[in-house]
C-alpha positions as CSV (number, residue, x, y, z in Angstrom):
1,A,136.9,118.4,123.1
2,L,137.5,119.8,119.8
3,V,138.2,116.4,118.3
4,R,135.1,114.8,120.1
5,G,133.0,117.7,118.8
6,E,134.5,117.3,115.1
7,G,133.7,113.7,115.5
8,S,130.2,114.1,116.7
9,E,129.6,116.6,113.8
10,A,130.9,114.2,111.2
11,A,128.8,111.4,112.8
12,G,125.9,113.7,112.8
13,R,126.4,114.4,109.1
14,A,126.6,110.6,108.2
15,T,123.5,110.2,110.4
16,L,121.7,113.0,108.5
17,G,122.6,111.2,105.3
18,S,121.2,108.0,106.6
19,I,118.0,109.3,107.8
20,E,117.6,111.3,104.6
21,A,118.0,108.2,102.6
22,R,115.4,106.4,104.9
23,V,113.1,109.3,104.4
24,Q,113.4,109.3,100.7
25,A,113.0,105.3,100.8
26,A,110.0,105.8,102.9
27,L,108.6,108.5,100.4
28,E,109.2,106.2,97.6
29,R,107.5,103.2,99.2
30,R,104.6,105.4,100.2
31,D,104.3,106.7,96.5
32,V,104.3,103.1,95.4
33,A,101.6,102.2,98.1
34,Q,99.6,105.1,97.2
35,K,99.7,104.2,93.4
36,L,98.7,100.6,94.2
37,L,96.0,101.9,96.5
38,A,94.6,103.9,93.7
39,G,94.8,100.9,91.4
40,D,93.0,98.8,94.0
41,E,90.3,101.6,94.3
42,Q,90.0,101.7,90.5
43,A,89.6,98.0,90.3
44,G,87.1,97.9,93.1
45,E,85.0,100.5,91.3
46,A,85.4,98.7,88.0
47,A,84.1,95.5,89.8
48,E,81.2,97.4,91.1
49,R,80.4,98.9,87.7
50,D,80.6,95.4,86.3
51,I,78.2,94.1,89.1
52,R,75.8,96.8,88.6
53,S,75.9,96.1,84.8
54,L,75.6,92.4,85.4
55,A,72.7,92.9,87.8
56,V,70.7,94.9,85.2
57,E,71.6,92.1,82.5
58,L,70.7,89.4,85.2
59,D,67.4,91.1,85.8
60,S,66.8,91.4,82.2
61,A,67.8,87.7,81.5
62,T,65.6,86.6,84.3
63,E,62.7,88.2,83.1
64,A,63.4,86.9,79.5
65,A,63.7,83.4,81.0
66,A,60.5,83.8,83.0
67,A,58.8,85.1,79.8
68,A,60.4,82.1,77.8
69,E,58.9,79.7,80.3
70,A,55.7,81.3,80.3
71,R,55.6,80.9,76.4
72,L,56.7,77.4,76.6
73,E,53.8,76.6,79.1
74,E,51.6,78.4,76.6
75,H,52.9,76.2,73.8
76,R,52.6,73.1,75.8
77,E,49.0,73.8,76.9
78,R,48.2,74.6,73.3
79,A,49.9,71.4,72.1
80,D,47.9,69.4,74.7
81,A,44.7,71.1,73.6
82,L,45.5,70.3,69.8
83,R,46.3,66.6,70.9
84,D,42.7,66.6,72.5
85,D,41.3,68.2,69.3
86,L,43.3,65.9,67.0
87,S,41.9,62.9,69.2
88,S,38.4,64.3,69.0
89,A,38.9,64.7,65.1
90,R,40.1,61.2,64.7
91,A,37.3,59.9,66.8
92,A,34.9,61.9,64.7
93,G,36.4,60.6,61.5
94,A,36.5,57.0,62.9
95,A,32.6,57.4,63.7
96,A,31.8,58.9,60.3
97,E,33.8,56.0,58.7
98,A,31.8,53.5,60.7
99,R,28.4,55.3,60.0
100,V,29.3,55.2,56.3
101,A,30.2,51.5,56.4
102,A,27.1,50.6,58.5
103,L,24.8,52.7,56.1
104,E,26.3,51.0,53.0
105,E,25.8,47.8,54.5
106,V,22.2,48.5,55.3
107,L,21.8,49.8,51.7
108,S,23.3,46.5,50.4
109,V,21.0,44.5,52.5
110,L,17.9,46.4,51.7
111,A,18.7,47.1,48.2
112,G,15.5,45.1,47.0
113,L,13.1,47.2,49.0
114,A,11.4,50.0,47.3
115,G,12.4,53.6,48.6
116,V,15.2,52.3,50.9
117,G,17.9,53.7,48.5
118,E,16.2,57.3,48.4
119,R,16.2,57.2,52.1
120,V,19.6,55.7,53.0
121,K,21.8,57.5,50.2
122,P,21.3,60.9,51.7
123,L,22.4,59.6,55.0
124,I,25.4,57.9,53.5
125,D,26.2,61.2,51.7
126,D,25.9,63.2,55.0
127,A,28.1,60.5,56.7
128,R,30.8,60.7,54.0
129,E,30.5,64.6,54.3
130,R,31.1,64.3,58.0
131,Q,34.0,61.9,57.2
132,R,35.5,64.2,54.8
133,L,35.1,67.2,57.3
134,A,36.4,65.0,60.0
135,S,39.4,64.1,57.9
136,I,40.0,67.7,57.1
137,A,39.8,68.6,60.9
138,E,42.2,65.8,61.7
139,R,44.8,66.9,59.1
140,E,44.5,70.5,60.2
141,A,44.8,69.5,63.8
142,A,47.8,67.4,63.1
143,E,49.4,70.2,61.3
144,A,48.5,72.6,64.1
145,L,49.9,70.1,66.6
146,T,52.9,69.7,64.6
147,R,53.4,73.6,64.6
148,A,52.7,73.7,68.3
149,E,55.1,70.8,69.0
150,R,57.7,72.5,66.9
151,A,56.9,75.8,69.1
152,V,57.3,73.8,72.2
153,E,60.7,72.4,71.0
154,E,61.8,76.0,70.1
155,G,60.3,77.1,73.5
156,W,62.6,74.5,75.2
157,Q,65.7,75.7,73.3
158,E,64.8,79.3,74.1
159,V,64.4,78.2,77.9
160,A,67.7,76.3,77.5
161,T,69.4,79.3,75.9
162,R,68.0,81.5,78.7
163,D,69.3,79.3,81.3
164,E,72.7,79.1,79.8
165,E,72.6,82.9,79.7
166,L,71.6,83.0,83.3
167,N,74.3,80.7,84.3
168,R,76.7,82.7,82.3
169,L,75.7,85.9,84.1
170,D,75.6,84.2,87.4
171,A,79.2,83.1,86.8
172,L,80.2,86.4,85.7
173,M,78.4,87.9,88.7
174,S,80.1,85.5,91.1
175,G,83.5,86.4,89.4
176,A,82.8,90.1,89.8
177,A,81.8,89.7,93.3
178,D,85.1,87.8,94.1
179,R,87.1,90.6,92.4
180,L,85.2,93.3,94.3
181,A,85.9,91.3,97.7
182,G,89.6,90.9,96.6
183,A,89.9,94.4,95.7
184,R,88.4,95.6,98.8
185,R,90.6,93.3,100.9
186,Q,93.6,94.5,99.0
187,Y,92.5,98.0,99.4
188,E,92.2,97.6,103.1
189,A,95.6,95.9,103.4
190,R,97.0,98.8,101.2
191,E,95.5,101.3,103.8
192,I,97.0,99.6,106.7
193,E,100.3,99.5,104.8
194,L,100.1,103.1,103.7
195,A,99.2,104.1,107.6
196,A,102.1,102.2,108.8
197,L,104.4,103.9,106.1
198,N,103.0,107.3,107.1
199,D,103.9,106.5,110.7
200,E,107.4,105.3,109.8
201,L,107.9,108.5,107.6
202,A,106.8,110.7,110.5
203,R,109.0,108.9,113.0
204,T,111.9,109.2,110.3
205,R,111.2,113.0,109.9
206,D,111.3,113.4,113.7
207,A,114.6,111.6,113.8
208,L,115.9,113.7,111.0
209,A,114.8,116.9,112.6
210,S,116.5,115.9,116.0
211,A,119.6,114.7,114.0
212,E,119.6,118.2,112.1
213,R,119.2,120.0,115.6
214,T,122.0,118.0,117.1
215,T,124.2,118.6,114.0
216,A,123.5,122.2,114.1
217,E,124.4,122.4,117.8
218,E,127.5,120.5,117.3
219,R,128.4,122.7,114.2
220,A,127.6,125.9,116.2
221,A,129.8,124.6,119.1
222,L,132.7,124.1,116.9
223,P,133.9,127.6,116.4
224,A,134.0,128.1,120.2
225,R,135.8,124.9,120.5
226,R,138.3,125.9,117.7
227,A,138.8,129.4,119.4
228,A,139.3,127.6,122.8
229,V,141.8,125.4,121.0
230,E,143.6,128.5,119.6
231,E,143.7,130.1,122.9
232,T,145.0,127.0,124.6
233,K,147.8,126.9,121.8
234,S,148.7,130.6,122.6
235,L,148.7,129.9,126.2
236,R,150.8,126.9,125.8
237,A,153.3,128.8,123.6
238,E,153.5,131.7,126.3
239,A,153.9,128.8,129.0
240,E,156.8,127.4,126.8
241,R,158.2,130.8,126.5
242,L,158.1,131.4,130.2
243,L,159.4,127.9,130.8
244,Q,162.5,128.6,128.7
245,E,163.0,131.9,130.5
246,S,162.5,130.1,133.8
247,R,165.0,127.5,132.7
248,G,167.6,130.1,131.8
249,S,167.1,132.0,135.1
250,A,167.3,128.7,136.9
251,S,170.8,128.1,135.1
252,T,172.0,131.4,136.0
253,A,170.8,131.1,139.7
254,R,172.3,127.6,139.9
255,A,175.7,129.1,138.6
256,A,175.4,132.0,141.1
257,L,174.6,129.5,143.8
258,S,177.8,127.6,143.0
259,D,179.8,130.9,143.1
260,A,178.2,131.8,146.5
261,E,179.0,128.2,147.8
262,L,182.7,128.6,146.8
263,E,182.7,132.0,148.3
264,E,181.1,130.7,151.5
265,R,183.6,127.9,151.6
266,A,186.4,130.3,151.4
267,A,185.0,132.7,153.8
268,E,184.4,129.8,156.3
269,E,188.2,128.9,155.8
270,R,189.2,132.5,156.4
271,V,187.1,132.7,159.6
272,L,188.7,129.3,160.7
273,A,192.1,130.7,160.1
274,A,191.2,134.0,161.9
275,R,189.8,132.0,164.8
276,L,193.1,129.9,164.9
277,R,195.1,133.3,164.8
278,L,192.8,134.6,167.5
279,E,193.5,131.5,169.7
280,E,197.2,132.0,169.2
281,A,196.8,135.6,170.2
282,E,194.8,134.7,173.1
283,A,197.3,132.2,174.1
284,G,200.2,134.6,173.6
285,I,198.1,137.3,175.6
286,A,197.8,134.7,178.3
287,D,201.5,133.9,178.3
288,A,202.2,137.6,178.3
289,Q,200.0,138.1,181.3
290,K,201.6,135.3,183.1
291,S,205.0,136.8,182.4
292,L,203.9,140.2,183.4
293,A,202.4,138.8,186.6
294,G,205.8,137.2,187.3
295,L,207.4,140.5,186.6
296,E,205.0,142.3,188.8
297,D,205.8,139.8,191.6
298,L,209.5,140.3,191.1
């Protein structure tokens, strides 16, 4: 029982060491999982901040793109209006030029008539002034149209730039959303892993407490078992002493028994000799009685 108890106590110590190592390993894994969980949480928060910031930028960029498109549309409408003005100015210039040519032809045809020059020349001068004004208007309309077309081109470039910015922000928003989704999935997986580690740690601690109780019980029982062993050793020593004494008494008794047996055999021989002598005496008595009887008869 003592050997079994010591073996159980030693096995308990080994089991305690193994369970403590498991507890330490579980604690280390839980610490790592908690750190990773905190990192995933920080990554998710960073992704959320990026999404909020990108949402603000995207709203601003969307408004800027809408404004750029509105300006582009205004520039296009103005350019269309200026094209109409240019066409009108060209038409007016062409009409004035045709009027000047017609009046000059009339003047050349009617040059011989009295008073024709005085009446036609003012008309020609007026037509030429209108032609000059139409030319100026055409030039100004052409310049304004050039500026408007340049503004339209710049508006197209601005719209394209705004579209590129929107595409860039959309890509960044998509990337941030993917990171956030990944961080959330990773966070949920870490939470599940951490819960499993906590369960494992709780079970391991329960096993450690049970092993400690068992080892303590085995250790507490060892002194009684050792005392029992010492008592058993004392009893065994006393029994061996008594056995030696019994063996000595048995030897003495056997020797006495041998002497008694010899004495008994000698006594039996003496009794037998005495019986023989008694029988001889009885035979002599019988002979003597017979003789006496014969003497009495005589």
